[in-house]
C-alpha positions as CSV (number, residue, x, y, z in Angstrom):
1,M,26.7,21.1,26.1
2,K,25.3,19.0,23.4
3,E,26.3,19.0,19.7
4,T,23.6,20.7,17.6
5,L,23.2,19.6,14.1
6,S,22.0,20.8,11.0
7,L,18.7,19.5,9.7
8,A,20.5,19.0,6.4
9,A,23.6,16.9,8.3
10,A,20.8,15.1,10.1
11,R,18.6,13.9,6.7
12,R,22.2,12.7,5.6
13,I,22.8,10.6,8.1
14,A,19.7,9.2,7.9
15,L,19.7,8.4,4.5
16,A,23.5,6.8,4.7
17,A,22.2,4.5,7.9
18,Q,19.6,3.3,5.7
19,G,22.2,2.7,2.7
20,F,21.2,5.1,0.4
21,A,24.5,6.8,0.1
22,D,25.8,3.7,-1.5
23,S,25.8,3.3,-5.3
24,R,23.7,0.6,-6.5
25,P,25.4,-2.4,-7.9
26,P,26.5,-2.1,-11.5
27,R,24.8,-5.9,-12.4
28,V,22.1,-7.6,-11.0
29,A,22.7,-8.4,-7.5
30,D,23.1,-11.1,-5.5
31,F,22.4,-12.1,-2.0
32,R,25.9,-10.6,-0.4
33,A,23.9,-6.9,-1.9
34,V,20.7,-8.0,-0.1
35,R,22.4,-9.1,3.1
36,R,24.2,-5.3,2.5
37,V,20.7,-3.9,2.5
38,L,19.5,-5.8,5.8
39,R,22.5,-4.1,7.5
40,H,21.2,-1.5,7.1
41,T,17.8,-1.7,7.7
42,G,17.8,-4.7,10.1
43,L,14.5,-6.4,9.4
44,L,11.9,-6.2,6.4
45,Q,8.2,-5.6,7.3
46,I,6.2,-8.0,5.7
47,D,2.5,-6.7,4.9
48,S,-0.4,-8.5,2.5
49,V,-1.2,-5.7,0.2
50,S,0.1,-6.2,-3.5
51,A,-1.2,-3.3,-5.2
52,V,2.8,-2.8,-6.6
53,V,4.5,-5.6,-4.6
54,R,4.7,-7.4,-1.3
55,A,5.9,-5.2,1.1
56,H,9.3,-7.0,1.9
57,Y,10.5,-7.0,-1.6
58,M,10.6,-3.3,-1.8
59,P,13.2,-2.1,0.4
60,A,16.2,-4.1,-1.9
61,F,14.7,-2.5,-5.0
62,S,14.4,1.0,-3.4
63,R,18.4,0.6,-2.5
64,L,19.8,-2.2,-5.1
65,G,17.5,-1.2,-8.1
66,P,16.1,-4.7,-10.2
67,Y,17.2,-7.5,-8.7
68,P,16.0,-11.1,-8.2
69,M,13.2,-11.7,-5.9
70,T,13.8,-15.3,-5.9
71,L,16.9,-13.9,-3.4
72,I,14.4,-13.1,-0.6
73,D,12.2,-16.2,-1.4
74,Q,15.2,-18.2,-0.8
75,A,16.5,-16.8,2.0
76,A,13.1,-16.8,4.1
77,W,11.5,-19.8,2.9
78,K,14.4,-22.6,1.7
79,R,17.2,-24.2,3.2
80,P,19.8,-22.9,4.1
81,R,17.3,-20.6,5.9
82,R,18.9,-16.9,6.2
83,L,16.0,-15.1,7.3
84,F,13.0,-15.7,9.8
85,E,9.3,-14.5,10.6
86,Y,8.5,-13.0,13.7
87,W,7.0,-10.2,15.6
88,A,9.8,-7.2,15.3
89,H,8.6,-3.8,13.9
90,E,5.6,-5.5,13.0
91,A,5.5,-8.9,11.2
92,S,9.0,-9.0,9.9
93,L,11.5,-10.8,8.2
94,L,14.8,-10.9,10.1
95,P,18.3,-12.5,10.0
96,V,18.4,-15.7,11.4
97,E,21.3,-14.3,13.5
98,M,18.6,-12.1,15.1
99,W,16.7,-14.9,16.7
100,P,18.1,-15.5,20.4
101,F,17.6,-11.7,20.7
102,M,13.5,-11.9,20.2
103,Q,13.7,-14.7,22.8
104,W,12.7,-12.5,25.5
105,R,9.9,-11.2,23.3
106,M,8.5,-15.0,23.1
107,E,9.3,-15.4,26.7
108,K,7.0,-12.5,27.6
109,A,4.3,-13.7,25.0
110,R,4.0,-16.8,27.2
111,R,2.8,-15.1,30.1
112,N,0.3,-13.5,27.6
113,Q,2.2,-10.1,28.1
114,G,2.8,-8.2,25.3
115,I,0.4,-9.7,22.9
116,Y,-3.5,-9.1,21.7
117,K,-5.6,-9.1,24.6
118,G,-8.1,-11.6,22.6
119,L,-5.3,-14.0,21.5
120,A,-3.9,-14.4,25.2
121,E,-7.5,-14.7,26.6
122,F,-7.9,-17.6,23.7
123,A,-5.0,-19.1,25.0
124,R,-6.2,-18.9,28.5
125,Q,-9.1,-20.6,28.1
126,N,-8.2,-23.6,25.7
127,R,-5.3,-24.6,26.8
128,A,-5.9,-28.3,25.8
129,Y,-6.7,-27.1,22.7
130,V,-3.6,-25.2,21.8
131,E,-1.4,-28.4,22.5
132,R,-3.4,-30.2,20.6
133,I,-2.7,-27.9,17.5
134,Y,1.1,-28.0,18.3
135,Q,1.0,-31.5,18.2
136,E,-0.5,-31.8,14.5
137,V,2.2,-29.4,13.4
138,A,4.6,-31.3,14.9
139,A,3.4,-34.3,13.6
140,R,2.9,-32.9,10.0
141,G,4.4,-29.9,9.6
142,P,4.9,-27.7,7.4
143,I,1.3,-27.0,7.6
144,A,-1.3,-24.0,6.9
145,A,-4.0,-23.0,8.7
146,S,-6.2,-24.4,5.7
147,D,-4.6,-27.6,5.7
148,F,-7.0,-28.2,8.9
149,E,-10.4,-27.5,7.5
150,D,-10.8,-31.2,7.0
151,Q,-10.6,-32.2,10.1
152,K,-13.4,-30.1,11.3
153,G,-15.5,-32.3,13.7
154,S,-19.0,-32.1,15.0
155,G,-19.1,-28.9,17.0
156,G,-16.7,-26.9,15.4
157,W,-13.4,-28.3,16.6
158,W,-11.7,-27.6,13.8
159,G,-12.9,-24.2,12.7
160,W,-11.0,-21.6,11.1
161,S,-11.0,-19.4,13.6
162,E,-9.8,-21.3,16.2
163,V,-6.8,-22.8,14.3
164,K,-5.6,-19.8,13.7
165,H,-6.1,-18.5,17.2
166,A,-4.1,-21.4,18.3
167,L,-1.6,-21.2,15.5
168,E,-1.1,-17.5,15.8
169,W,-0.6,-17.8,19.8
170,L,2.1,-20.7,19.1
171,F,3.8,-18.6,16.4
172,W,3.8,-15.3,19.2
173,V,5.4,-17.7,21.8
174,G,7.7,-19.3,19.8
175,H,6.5,-22.6,19.5
176,I,6.1,-22.6,16.1
177,T,7.4,-21.0,13.1
178,T,6.9,-20.1,9.5
179,A,8.4,-22.9,7.2
180,T,7.7,-21.5,4.1
181,R,5.2,-19.9,2.5
182,R,1.7,-21.3,0.2
183,G,0.9,-18.3,-2.0
184,F,1.0,-15.7,1.1
185,E,-0.5,-17.9,3.7
186,R,2.2,-19.3,6.2
187,C,3.0,-22.5,6.6
188,Y,4.4,-23.6,10.0
189,D,6.3,-26.0,11.1
190,L,8.6,-26.5,14.6
191,P,11.9,-23.9,15.2
192,E,14.5,-26.6,15.8
193,R,13.5,-27.6,12.3
194,V,13.7,-24.6,10.6
195,I,16.0,-22.6,12.4
196,P,20.2,-23.7,11.4
197,A,20.6,-26.0,14.3
198,A,23.8,-23.8,15.4
199,I,21.6,-21.0,16.1
200,H,18.6,-22.2,17.6
201,G,21.2,-24.1,20.2
202,A,22.8,-20.6,21.1
203,P,22.9,-19.2,24.5
204,T,20.0,-16.8,24.9
205,P,20.9,-13.3,26.0
206,E,19.0,-12.2,29.0
207,P,16.6,-9.5,28.1
208,A,18.5,-6.4,29.0
209,E,21.0,-7.6,26.8
210,A,18.5,-8.6,23.9
211,I,16.9,-5.4,24.4
212,R,20.2,-3.7,24.2
213,H,20.9,-5.3,21.0
214,L,17.8,-4.4,19.7
215,L,18.5,-0.8,20.5
216,R,21.9,-1.3,18.5
217,V,20.0,-2.6,15.4
218,S,17.9,0.2,15.6
219,A,20.6,3.0,16.1
220,R,22.5,1.5,13.5
221,G,19.4,1.8,10.9
222,L,18.5,5.5,11.7
223,G,21.9,7.3,12.3
224,I,20.0,9.9,14.2
225,A,16.9,10.0,15.9
226,T,14.7,10.4,19.2
227,A,14.2,7.8,22.1
228,A,10.6,7.1,20.7
229,D,12.3,6.7,17.3
230,L,14.8,4.0,19.0
231,R,11.9,2.2,20.4
232,D,9.5,2.3,17.5
233,Y,11.9,0.0,15.4
234,F,11.3,-2.6,17.5
235,R,8.0,-1.9,19.1
236,L,9.9,-1.7,22.6
237,S,8.2,0.1,25.7
238,P,9.5,2.8,27.5
239,K,9.9,0.7,30.6
240,D,11.9,-1.8,28.5
241,A,14.1,0.4,26.5
242,D,15.2,3.5,28.5
243,P,17.1,1.7,31.1
244,R,19.0,0.0,28.1
245,L,19.0,3.7,26.0
246,A,20.6,5.2,29.2
247,E,23.2,2.5,29.1
248,L,24.1,2.5,25.6
249,V,24.7,6.3,25.9
250,E,26.9,5.5,29.2
251,A,28.9,3.0,27.0
252,G,29.3,5.9,24.1
253,E,27.6,3.9,21.3
254,L,24.8,6.7,21.4
255,H,25.6,10.1,21.6
256,P,23.3,13.0,22.8
257,V,22.5,15.7,20.5
258,R,20.5,18.5,19.2
259,V,19.2,18.8,15.6
260,E,18.0,21.8,14.1
261,G,14.1,22.0,14.7
262,W,13.7,19.4,16.6
263,S,12.0,19.7,20.3
264,Q,12.7,16.6,21.0
265,K,16.2,15.3,22.3
266,A,18.1,13.2,19.9
267,F,21.1,10.6,19.7
268,L,23.6,10.0,17.1
269,T,25.0,6.9,16.7
270,A,28.5,6.2,17.1
271,G,30.3,5.8,14.2
272,A,27.7,7.1,11.9
273,R,28.6,8.1,8.4
274,M,28.3,11.6,7.6
275,P,28.6,12.2,4.0
276,R,28.9,15.7,2.6
277,R,25.9,14.9,0.0
278,V,23.5,11.6,-0.8
279,A,22.7,11.4,-4.5
280,G,20.4,9.3,-6.3
281,Q,16.7,8.4,-6.3
282,A,14.0,5.9,-4.9
283,L,10.7,4.8,-5.1
284,L,9.6,3.9,-1.1
285,A,7.4,1.3,0.2
286,P,5.1,3.1,2.7
287,F,6.4,0.4,5.2
288,D,10.1,1.5,4.2
289,P,12.3,2.2,7.7
290,L,13.0,5.5,6.2
291,V,9.7,6.7,6.5
292,W,7.5,4.2,8.3
293,E,7.8,6.4,11.4
294,R,5.5,9.0,10.0
295,S,6.7,11.6,12.9
296,R,10.1,11.3,12.1
297,T,9.8,11.3,8.2
298,E,7.7,14.8,8.9
299,R,10.9,16.0,11.3
300,L,13.6,14.9,9.0
301,F,11.7,15.9,5.4
302,G,9.4,18.1,5.9
303,F,7.0,15.4,4.2
304,R,3.4,14.4,5.9
305,Y,2.7,11.0,4.8
306,R,-0.3,8.9,5.7
307,I,-1.1,5.6,4.6
308,E,-4.8,5.9,3.0
309,I,-5.3,2.0,2.2
310,Y,-8.1,1.9,4.6
311,T,-9.6,5.9,4.0
312,P,-12.7,5.5,2.1
313,A,-12.3,6.1,-1.8
314,D,-14.0,9.1,-1.9
315,K,-12.0,10.5,1.0
316,R,-8.6,9.8,0.0
317,V,-6.1,12.7,-0.9
318,H,-3.6,11.4,-2.9
319,G,-4.9,7.7,-3.4
320,Y,-5.0,3.8,-2.3
321,Y,-1.3,3.0,-2.4
322,V,1.0,6.1,-2.4
323,L,4.9,6.0,-2.6
324,P,7.0,8.4,-1.7
325,F,9.7,9.1,-4.2
326,R,13.3,10.3,-2.8
327,L,15.5,12.5,-5.1
328,D,18.9,12.9,-3.5
329,E,18.2,14.1,0.2
330,A,14.5,15.0,-0.1
331,I,11.5,13.3,-0.5
332,V,9.8,15.2,-3.7
333,A,7.0,13.6,-4.7
334,R,4.1,10.9,-3.9
335,L,2.3,9.0,-6.3
336,C,-0.2,6.2,-6.2
337,V,0.8,2.9,-8.1
338,K,-0.5,-0.3,-9.3
339,A,0.8,-3.2,-11.0
340,D,-2.0,-4.2,-13.5
341,R,-0.4,-7.8,-14.3
342,A,-3.3,-8.6,-16.7
343,A,-2.6,-6.0,-18.7
344,S,1.1,-6.1,-18.1
345,T,1.1,-2.2,-17.0
346,L,2.2,-0.2,-14.4
347,R,-0.5,2.4,-13.9
348,V,0.1,5.5,-12.0
349,N,-3.3,6.7,-10.5
350,T,-2.1,9.8,-9.2
351,A,1.4,11.9,-9.0
352,F,2.3,15.1,-6.9
353,A,4.9,16.9,-6.6
354,E,6.0,18.7,-3.1
355,P,6.5,22.5,-3.0
356,H,10.1,22.1,-3.0
357,A,10.4,19.6,-5.9
358,P,12.7,20.6,-8.6
359,A,12.6,20.9,-12.5
360,H,13.6,17.6,-13.3
361,T,11.6,15.4,-10.8
362,A,9.5,14.2,-13.7
363,E,12.5,13.2,-16.1
364,A,14.0,11.5,-12.3
365,L,10.9,9.8,-11.6
366,A,10.3,8.9,-15.1
367,G,13.4,6.6,-14.7
368,E,12.6,5.2,-11.3
369,L,9.1,4.2,-12.8
370,R,10.6,2.4,-15.8
371,N,12.9,0.5,-13.4
372,L,10.1,-0.8,-11.1
373,A,8.2,-2.1,-14.4
374,H,11.2,-3.6,-15.9
375,W,12.0,-5.0,-12.1
376,L,8.0,-6.2,-12.0
377,G,8.2,-7.8,-15.6
378,L,5.5,-5.3,-17.1
379,E,5.5,-3.9,-20.2
380,R,4.1,-0.4,-20.1
381,V,4.0,2.4,-17.7
382,E,0.6,4.6,-17.8
383,T,-0.4,7.4,-15.9
384,L,-3.7,9.2,-15.5
385,A,-4.4,12.8,-15.2
386,A,-4.6,13.3,-11.6
387,G,-2.5,15.0,-9.3
388,D,0.0,18.4,-10.6
389,L,2.5,16.1,-11.4
390,A,0.7,14.0,-13.7
391,A,0.5,15.3,-17.0
392,P,4.7,16.2,-16.6
393,L,5.4,12.9,-15.8
394,A,2.9,11.6,-19.0
395,D,4.6,14.0,-21.2
396,T,8.1,12.7,-20.2
397,L,7.5,9.2,-20.2
398,R,5.9,9.5,-23.9
399,R,9.4,11.6,-24.9
400,S,11.9,9.1,-23.0
401,Q,10.1,5.7,-24.3
402,N,12.9,3.1,-24.2
403,G,12.6,-0.5,-25.7
404,S,9.5,-2.1,-24.7
405,I,8.6,-0.1,-21.4
406,S,6.2,3.0,-22.9
407,G,4.7,6.0,-21.6
């Protein structure tokens, strides 16, 4: 008989696995605190939208509170290199120790498997061109795609789209990697000049062992999960992942369980924390691992969450860039937020409470918005009258002015 867990227990396990049962540091966090966050999340997803802040900065804020974003920048794009970029959940920053465990995916990409069909077709049809781009990176790196524009020859040899295709294929197969970023544009170099030598030269695990390792990282970050949840964390196929899941169950690293209200079989990570209570609050990025798998978010929290960035403005329900708000063990609100840096203002365009939101939601949310504004270097928080939580939130902000951060 499988053990049956209550939904409340599953929520607490999931929150603890993601680091939300840990206390925020009393002082400004250092990289040791960021490393603890990465121990929970396993990676930081990268996204180009900067309505509030780039996605890879937000998970550490959600768990630590205000911290120096330069800690991420230095770890990802300066020496000594602690993070590297690659395709994991999506485009992601991962600890450099994960480099050997991504080699199986790079090897598949070299066979044009598991990558975009158009990119694979481009590489097949333009082998000599891709090799020439690689040689340019080897000779001139770090180099960005835009640095090739001045070398455009007759007939479009150095055209942007061709360069970008070649660079993306070379990145996917691991022949080049991100050395730094210029603004948000990648600057590429050879991995042996970026990844620490001891890690770059480490033995490459067999694919089965690499996939088991990725599933262990997923399991550690999720705590309690279905097979689909575990696969999704690193975008693993059932063919690749399911035999390895069975091996982890056989080894006692995953325990089959049932979760109240879930129709799917679940797995509990061996050694997962099971706190009696999880307190605190956090604004979450749309790409935070706690909520990025929308069906799991709904199963765990009863919170149906959809990103509306690509939805026409007149058809959006909650707004362009919506942050869920976690209060203790529940997600109790969602709000569309924009950092207006020119006006030094954090604008809350919409704010909606969930049906189960407690009476002190606006007060807790106001405090977290002030933290966010402070972290972003903004002087004010302003709300607009859209959503059922907007008016009480605006009232709370007005009543609780604190220094230069005003409602």
